[in-house]
N, CA, C and O atoms as a printed pandas DataFrame, in Angstrom:
     atom_number atom_name residue_name chain_id  residue_number  x_coord  y_coord  z_coord
0              1         N          MET        A               1  113.566   85.165   17.927
1              2        CA          MET        A               1  113.205   85.184   19.689
2              3         C          MET        A               1  113.430   84.699   20.414
3              4         O          MET        A               1  114.107   83.749   20.021
4              5         N          THR        A               2  113.300   84.675   21.546
5              6        CA          THR        A               2  113.877   83.618   22.700
6              7         C          THR        A               2  112.818   83.036   23.306
7              8         O          THR        A               2  111.741   83.595   23.512
8              9         N          ASP        A               3  113.272   81.236   23.773
9             10        CA          ASP        A               3  111.870   81.513   24.535
10            11         C          ASP        A               3  112.661   81.683   26.454
11            12         O          ASP        A               3  113.746   81.758   27.031
12            13         N          LYS        A               4  111.434   81.665   26.676
13            14        CA          LYS        A               4  111.110   82.245   28.458
14            15         C          LYS        A               4  111.086   81.139   28.962
15            16         O          LYS        A               4  109.936   80.799   28.685
16            17         N          PRO        A               5  111.831   79.739   29.892
17            18        CA          PRO        A               5  111.734   78.631   30.199
18            19         C          PRO        A               5  110.217   78.635   31.371
19            20         O          PRO        A               5  110.028   79.304   32.387
20            21         N          LYS        A               6  109.394   77.659   30.737
21            22        CA          LYS        A               6  107.958   77.974   32.145
22            23         C          LYS        A               6  108.283   78.197   33.035
23            24         O          LYS        A               6  109.418   78.048   33.487
24            25         N          THR        A               7  106.907   78.823   33.767
25            26        CA          THR        A               7  107.074   78.443   35.374
26            27         C          THR        A               7  106.056   78.244   35.961
27            28         O          THR        A               7  104.937   78.755   35.906
28            29         N          THR        A               8  106.685   77.136   36.778
29            30        CA          THR        A               8  105.879   76.422   36.607
30            31         C          THR        A               8  105.651   76.506   38.560
31            32         O          THR        A               8  106.565   76.413   39.379
32            33         N          PHE        A               9  103.606   76.776   38.979
33            34        CA          PHE        A               9  103.688   76.056   40.479
34            35         C          PHE        A               9  105.092   76.328   41.260
35            36         O          PHE        A               9  105.893   77.216   41.553
36            37         N          VAL        A              10  104.820   74.935   41.390
37            38        CA          VAL        A              10  106.149   74.048   42.468
38            39         C          VAL        A              10  107.686   74.951   42.255
39            40         O          VAL        A              10  108.564   74.993   43.117
40            41         N          SER        A              11  107.743   75.544   41.089
41            42        CA          SER        A              11  109.218   76.188   41.208
42            43         C          SER        A              11  108.424   77.759   41.561
43            44         O          SER        A              11  109.254   78.388   42.217
44            45         N          LEU        A              12  107.586   78.327   41.441
45            46        CA          LEU        A              12  107.633   79.371   42.516
46            47         C          LEU        A              12  107.560   79.552   43.512
47            48         O          LEU        A              12  107.827   80.513   44.234
48            49         N          PHE        A              13  106.888   77.906   43.758
49            50        CA          PHE        A              13  106.668   77.855   45.840
50            51         C          PHE        A              13  108.050   77.040   46.274
51            52         O          PHE        A              13  108.229   77.121   47.490
52            53         N          LYS        A              14  108.538   76.673   45.942
53            54        CA          LYS        A              14  110.386   76.514   46.328
54            55         C          LYS        A              14  110.484   78.025   46.572
55            56         O          LYS        A              14  110.380   78.615   47.648
56            57         N          LYS        A              15  110.651   78.405   45.648
57            58        CA          LYS        A              15  111.370   79.886   45.300
58            59         C          LYS        A              15  110.509   80.956   46.370
59            60         O          LYS        A              15  110.631   82.169   46.541
60            61         N          SER        A              16  109.885   80.269   46.800
61            62        CA          SER        A              16  108.963   81.317   48.198
62            63         C          SER        A              16  109.423   81.193   49.925
63            64         O          SER        A              16  109.376   80.522   50.955
64            65         N          VAL        A              17  110.037   82.827   49.052
65            66        CA          VAL        A              17  110.552   82.648   51.529
66            67         C          VAL        A              17  108.748   82.583   52.081
67            68         O          VAL        A              17  108.128   81.642   52.578
68            69         N          ILE        A              18  108.353   83.811   51.785
69            70        CA          ILE        A              18  107.334   84.265   51.849
70            71         C          ILE        A              18  106.490   83.289   52.521
71            72         O          ILE        A              18  105.902   83.538   53.573
72            73         N          THR        A              19  106.421   81.937   51.778
73            74        CA          THR        A              19  105.352   80.624   51.764
74            75         C          THR        A              19  105.837   80.441   52.918
75            76         O          THR        A              19  105.300   80.627   54.010
76            77         N          GLN        A              20  107.706   79.770   52.471
77            78        CA          GLN        A              20  107.768   79.097   53.844
78            79         C          GLN        A              20  108.279   79.686   55.233
79            80         O          GLN        A              20  108.700   79.130   56.247
80            81         N          SER        A              21  108.108   80.853   54.936
81            82        CA          SER        A              21  108.127   81.544   56.596
82            83         C          SER        A              21  107.126   81.024   57.658
83            84         O          SER        A              21  107.262   80.529   58.776
84            85         N          LEU        A              22  105.815   81.402   56.683
85            86        CA          LEU        A              22  105.044   81.496   56.925
86            87         C          LEU        A              22  104.237   80.413   57.300
87            88         O          LEU        A              22  103.300   80.497   58.094
88            89         N          LEU        A              23  104.577   79.478   56.772
89            90        CA          LEU        A              23  103.998   77.678   57.036
90            91         C          LEU        A              23  104.202   78.112   58.332
91            92         O          LEU        A              23  103.373   78.758   58.973
92            93         N          ALA        A              24  105.866   77.589   58.940
93            94        CA          ALA        A              24  106.914   77.552   59.286
94            95         C          ALA        A              24  106.384   78.111   60.841
95            96         O          ALA        A              24  106.007   77.303   61.689
96            97         N          ILE        A              25  106.406   79.429   61.065
97            98        CA          ILE        A              25  106.120   81.096   61.954
98            99         C          ILE        A              25  104.355   80.179   62.513
99           100         O          ILE        A              25  103.974   79.965   63.664
100          101         N          LEU        A              26  103.616   79.821   61.139
101          102        CA          LEU        A              26  102.348   78.670   61.722
102          103         C          LEU        A              26  102.414   77.329   62.920
103          104         O          LEU        A              26  101.715   77.087   63.904
104          105         N          ILE        A              27  103.506   76.679   62.354
105          106        CA          ILE        A              27  103.260   75.560   63.123
106          107         C          ILE        A              27  104.078   75.657   64.166
107          108         O          ILE        A              27  103.869   75.126   65.257
108          109         N          VAL        A              28  105.082   76.368   63.864
109          110        CA          VAL        A              28  105.610   76.733   65.285
110          111         C          VAL        A              28  105.310   77.234   66.295
111          112         O          VAL        A              28  105.880   76.939   67.345
112          113         N          GLY        A              29  103.928   78.489   66.190
113          114        CA          GLY        A              29  103.307   78.924   66.506
114          115         C          GLY        A              29  102.056   78.204   67.093
115          116         O          GLY        A              29  101.477   78.609   68.101
116          117         N          THR        A              30  101.766   77.339   66.534
117          118        CA          THR        A              30  100.635   76.548   67.205
118          119         C          THR        A              30  101.732   75.648   68.205
119          120         O          THR        A              30  100.853   74.976   68.744
120          121         N          ILE        A              31  102.810   75.225   68.745
121          122        CA          ILE        A              31  103.529   74.514   69.249
122          123         C          ILE        A              31  103.174   75.797   70.704
123          124         O          ILE        A              31  102.422   75.798   71.678
124          125         N          CYS        A              32  104.009   76.581   70.233
125          126        CA          CYS        A              32  104.110   76.894   71.112
126          127         C          CYS        A              32  103.018   77.242   71.902
127          128         O          CYS        A              32  103.172   76.994   73.098
128          129         N          VAL        A              33  101.913   77.769   71.562
129          130        CA          VAL        A              33  100.234   78.181   71.497
130          131         C          VAL        A              33  100.256   77.034   73.301
131          132         O          VAL        A              33  100.114   77.103   74.522
132          133         N          LEU        A              34  100.665   75.747   71.695
133          134        CA          LEU        A              34  100.253   74.637   72.911
134          135         C          LEU        A              34  100.629   74.189   74.098
135          136         O          LEU        A              34   99.928   73.664   74.963
136          137         N          ALA        A              35  102.064   74.475   74.107
137          138        CA          ALA        A              35  102.501   74.744   75.437
138          139         C          ALA        A              35  102.438   75.619   76.235
139          140         O          ALA        A              35  102.453   75.449   77.454
140          141         N          LEU        A              36  102.341   76.905   75.537
141          142        CA          LEU        A              36  102.014   78.068   77.076
142          143         C          LEU        A              36  100.903   77.511   77.869
143          144         O          LEU        A              36  100.966   77.426   79.095
144          145         N          ARG        A              37   99.824   77.109   77.133
145          146        CA          ARG        A              37   98.506   77.158   78.169
146          147         C          ARG        A              37   99.265   75.469   78.852
147          148         O          ARG        A              37   99.636   75.119   79.972
148          149         N          ASP        A              38   99.245   75.199   78.318
149          150        CA          ASP        A              38   99.886   73.107   79.205
150          151         C          ASP        A              38   98.601   72.469   78.623
151          152         O          ASP        A              38   97.621   71.953   79.162
152          153         N          LEU        A              39   98.801   72.593   77.877
153          154        CA          LEU        A              39   98.396   71.564   76.618
154          155         C          LEU        A              39   99.240   70.557   76.099
155          156         O          LEU        A              39  100.455   70.498   76.290
156          157         N          THR        A              40   98.439   69.628   75.321
157          158        CA          THR        A              40  100.083   68.343   75.104
158          159         C          THR        A              40   99.145   68.994   73.802
159          160         O          THR        A              40   98.220   69.782   73.604
160          161         N          VAL        A              41   99.954   68.197   73.168
161          162        CA          VAL        A              41  101.204   68.825   71.818
162          163         C          VAL        A              41  101.223   67.536   71.154
163          164         O          VAL        A              41  102.006   66.640   71.468
164          165         N          PRO        A              42   99.832   67.396   69.678
165          166        CA          PRO        A              42   99.457   65.863   69.629
166          167         C          PRO        A              42  101.038   65.762   68.490
167          168         O          PRO        A              42  101.620   66.712   67.965
168          169         N          ALA        A              43  101.422   64.109   68.388
169          170        CA          ALA        A              43  102.929   63.755   67.897
170          171         C          ALA        A              43  103.022   64.498   66.649
171          172         O          ALA        A              43  103.937   64.938   65.953
172          173         N          GLU        A              44  101.377   64.476   66.603
173          174        CA          GLU        A              44  101.614   64.738   64.062
174          175         C          GLU        A              44  102.009   66.159   64.662
175          176         O          GLU        A              44  103.184   66.452   64.443
176          177         N          ILE        A              45  101.325   67.036   65.324
177          178        CA          ILE        A              45  101.737   68.252   64.928
178          179         C          ILE        A              45  102.718   68.442   65.697
179          180         O          ILE        A              45  102.086   68.870   66.663
180          181         N          TYR        A              46  104.039   68.459   66.102
181          182        CA          TYR        A              46  104.838   67.920   66.282
182          183         C          TYR        A              46  106.048   67.623   65.612
183          184         O          TYR        A              46  107.172   68.124   65.639
184          185         N          GLY        A              47  105.340   66.334   64.782
185          186        CA          GLY        A              47  106.163   66.002   63.793
186          187         C          GLY        A              47  106.260   66.892   62.753
187          188         O          GLY        A              47  107.293   66.956   62.086
188          189         N          LEU        A              48  105.192   67.668   62.509
189          190        CA          LEU        A              48  104.881   68.320   61.587
190          191         C          LEU        A              48  106.018   69.721   61.242
191          192         O          LEU        A              48  106.485   70.302   60.262
192          193         N          GLY        A              49  106.086   69.792   62.897
193          194        CA          GLY        A              49  106.337   70.998   63.228
194          195         C          GLY        A              49  108.571   71.133   63.005
195          196         O          GLY        A              49  109.435   71.994   62.836
196          197         N          THR        A              50  108.453   69.728   63.160
197          198        CA          THR        A              50  110.354   69.351   63.021
198          199         C          THR        A              50  110.722   69.222   61.781
199          200         O          THR        A              50  111.810   69.653   61.401
200          201         N          LEU        A              51  109.268   68.183   60.412
201          202        CA          LEU        A              51  109.555   68.130   59.068
202          203         C          LEU        A              51  109.544   70.340   58.709
203          204         O          LEU        A              51  110.479   70.655   57.972
204          205         N          ILE        A              52  108.997   71.088   58.985
205          206        CA          ILE        A              52  108.648   72.541   57.518
206          207         C          ILE        A              52  110.083   73.028   58.858
207          208         O          ILE        A              52  111.006   73.518   58.207
208          209         N          LEU        A              53  110.222   73.021   59.451
209          210        CA          LEU        A              53  111.842   73.880   60.108
210          211         C          LEU        A              53  113.191   72.859   59.753
211          212         O          LEU        A              53  114.269   73.442   59.636
212          213         N          GLY        A              54  113.174   71.299   59.571
213          214        CA          GLY        A              54  114.376   70.702   58.465
214          215         C          GLY        A              54  114.238   71.496   57.852
215          216         O          GLY        A              54  115.002   72.448   58.014
216          217         N          PHE        A              55  112.830   71.609   56.423
217          218        CA          PHE        A              55  112.725   71.107   55.653
218          219         C          PHE        A              55  113.863   73.119   55.369
219          220         O          PHE        A              55  115.018   73.231   54.959
220          221         N          PHE        A              56  112.896   74.263   55.792
221          222        CA          PHE        A              56  113.489   75.970   56.138
222          223         C          PHE        A              56  114.830   75.927   55.895
223          224         O          PHE        A              56  115.622   76.217   54.998
224          225         N          PHE        A              57  114.814   75.181   57.686
225          226        CA          PHE        A              57  116.370   75.731   57.562
226          227         C          PHE        A              57  118.118   74.879   56.391
227          228         O          PHE        A              57  119.268   75.180   56.069
228          229         N          GLY        A              58  116.980   73.623   56.209
229          230        CA          GLY        A              58  118.212   72.912   55.685
230          231         C          GLY        A              58  117.956   73.864   53.753
231          232         O          GLY        A              58  118.807   74.082   52.891
232          233         N          SER        A              59  116.697   74.128   53.759
233          234        CA          SER        A              59  116.558   74.836   51.886
234          235         C          SER        A              59  118.062   76.491   52.218
235          236         O          SER        A              59  118.838   77.146   51.524
236          237         N          LYS        A              60  117.646   76.398   53.711
237          238        CA          LYS        A              60  118.609   78.179   53.520
238          239         C          LYS        A              60  119.516   77.719   53.660
239          240         O          LYS        A              60  120.260   78.700   53.662
240          241         N          VAL        A              61  120.351   76.583   53.848
241          242        CA          VAL        A              61  122.089   75.898   54.506
242          243         C          VAL        A              61  122.755   76.052   52.955
243          244         O          VAL        A              61  123.795   76.569   52.546
244          245         N          GLN        A              62  121.443   75.225   52.187
245          246        CA          GLN        A              62  121.621   74.477   50.991
246          247         C          GLN        A              62  122.142   75.719   49.956
247          248         O          GLN        A              62  123.159   75.728   49.261
248          249         N          ASN        A              63  121.230   76.627   50.074
249          250        CA          ASN        A              63  120.717   77.732   49.272
250          251         C          ASN        A              63  122.817   78.562   49.512
251          252         O          ASN        A              63  123.872   78.620   48.880
252          253         N          SER        A              64  122.229   78.993   50.835
253          254        CA          SER        A              64  123.792   80.158   51.028
254          255         C          SER        A              64  125.030   78.039   50.559
255          256         O          SER        A              64  125.773   78.288   49.610
256          257         N          ILE        A              65  125.156   76.977   50.882
257          258        CA          ILE        A              65  125.846   76.618   49.912
258          259         C          ILE        A              65  126.341   76.983   48.548
259          260         O          ILE        A              65  127.440   77.500   48.348
260          261         N          ASN        A              66  125.159   76.579   47.291
261          262        CA          ASN        A              66  125.420   77.044   46.240
262          263         C          ASN        A              66  125.531   78.492   45.780
263          264         O          ASN        A              66  125.490   78.628   44.557
264          265         N          GLY        A              67  125.628   79.305   46.309
265          266        CA          GLY        A              67  125.542   80.652   46.356
266          267         C          GLY        A              67  124.230   81.201   46.293
267          268         O          GLY        A              67  124.428   82.228   46.942
268          269         N          ARG        A              68  123.220   81.234   46.020
269          270        CA          ARG        A              68  122.012   81.241   44.997
270          271         C          ARG        A              68  122.182   82.721   46.771
271          272         O          ARG        A              68  121.308   83.567   46.955
């Protein structure tokens, strides 16, 4: 009998391209809508957007380096 590795919520969340993509689209979309309506983009949202995009694209680059 083989023991399968335990799947945790965190491991599923890290692998979820859909969740990462939707979060990135939501934040970047918010920034774009605010900018197009000529409203001030709060520094917190701008910082969150750059953080999310950096993580999103950084994980994609790391996965391509690792061959996944």
